[in-house]
N, C-alpha and C positions, 0 to 999 in steps of 0.2 A: 635466485627466486626469493621474493619478498615473503617474510613470515607473516601469517595472519596474527595480529596482536589484539584483536577485538576480544574482550573478556566478559561480555555482557550476558551470556546465557540465552539470549533470544535466538530461536532457530527459524522462525517464520513471521513475516509481516504480511498481514492481509489488509487489502484496501477495498472499501466500498467504491463504487464507480461514480454514479451521478451525485454531484455535490462534493466529491472528494477529488477524483481524477479529472472530472469535468466541473463546470460551474453549475451544473444541474439543469441547464437549458435543454429543451427538446427541440431539435430542428427536424421538421418533418416535411418531406416532399409531397407532391400531389397524389402519389400512389402509396403514401404511408412509409416510404423508405426513411430511415433515420440516419442523421449525420450527427456525430459527436465531435466536440472540439476538445482535444487533449493538449497538454502542455509538454513541450520538449524536455523541460527540466526534470519531469517525472521519469522519463526514460533513462536519464543519467542516474537517477535515484535507484532504479532497479539494478543497474549495472554496479553501482556502488555497494549496495547491500550484498549482491551475489559475490562481489570480490572479497567479501569478508565471511563467506560461507553461510549467509542468511538467505533462506528461500523466500520467494515472493509469490503473492497470488491475489486474486480478487474474489470477493464474496459479495455478489450483487443480486438484488431483488429482480432486476430486469435482465433480459437477454437480448442481444441484438447482433446483427452482422458486423456493425461498426466496432462493437466491443470485441467480438471474436477476432477481428482483424488486428486490433491493437494488442490483444493478449498474445497472438502469434508473433507479431512484429517485435514485441519486447521480450519474447521468450520467457514469459512468466512461468513459474513452476507449476502453478495450478490455477484453475478458473472454475468457480462455482457460480453459475449465473441462472437467472430465472427462479430463484428460491426466495420466496417472501418469508418463510420461516427460517431466518438466518441462524437462530440458536440450534435448531435441529441439524442444519447443514454443518455448522461449526462443530457440534458434538461428534457427528459422523466423521468429519475430517480428522479430528483429534484421534479417534479410534483407528482410522485407516493408517494414519502416519505415526501412531504411537507417540503422540505429543501430549504434553501437559499444559494447562493454562499458563503456567509460569514461563513457558517457552514461546508464547505467541503474543504479538502486538496486533491490535486492530485499529483501523482508522475509519471512522464513520461520522456521518453528519446529521442524520435524521432519527426520529423516534423508532423506526423499524430496526435501527442498529443498537438500541439500548441493551437488549439482552446479551449481546456479544460484548459490548463495551464493559458490561458489569462482570464478565467472566475472564477476559484476557488479562494477562499480567500487566500490560500497559495499554492504554488507549489514548488516541489522539482525536481531536475534533478540529476541523478548519475554523478559522475566525468567524465565519458566517454560518456556522452550524446552528441547528435549532437550540434554543435556550436550554431545554432539558438535557440535551447531549453535552453541551458545554458544562453544565453543572456536574455531570457524572464522569466525564473524561479525565484521565490522569493529566493530560497536557492539552493546551489549546495552542494551535499554531498562530503565528502572526499573519499567515497567508490565507486568503480565501480559497474556497473550492475551485479547482481548475486553474489555479495560478501558481502551481508548483508545491502543493501540499506534501506530496510524497518526497520531494527533495528535502524539504525542511524536516520532515519526520526522520528520514534516513540519517541526515547529519546529526540531529539531536540524539537519536538512538545510539549512534556510534560514539558520540561524545559521552553519553551516559555510561557506555561500556569502557570508558577510560582512554579514548583516543582524542588527540587534537584533530582539528580539521586537516592539517597537513598529513598526519598519519592516516586518517580515514581515506584521503584521496590518493595516497602514495601508490597503492596497487594499480589504480587506473592510470595515473600519470606516468608511472615508470614503465608500464607495459600496455599502453592504450590500444595498440594494434592487436594484442592477444585477447583482449576482452571485447565481447560483442556488445558494443555500446550503441543502442538505437535511441535516438532522441525522439 
């Protein structure tokens, strides 16, 4: 069994959805049904983080059936959706899980995300995030929203925790079949 060598202290990575896991476009059908376009690379990112004992979740101002399906498909550890007061939801989540800001990473792209970006230990913003968010985030990805932001965040975070890319991916590559990797 491969030893988890990640030493970063982060226990949870939370992702905003629209503009982070998607490109922010809204695809609506004639009856109002919503279709979201997700990137397969971000599914691998979830498995990568989990393989190092880091929980994953979404904190989204919107709720949708498409998002619920993707959360279930990726087996995210938690999903807080339909909450426009993200700081209140984040604070409640911390209490419920007995976590401290120092143990949480947040990835957001728009001004509604700023209160959480200011609180989490580390924050990331996609390359095309709102200017105010880019100013305040700890890190800006090279990737735009919906184009694999979560994958870039996961790799960067694990490298900050002292791993090489090879070490970061070793648990997945050595035992791919035992990890539930959904792209």
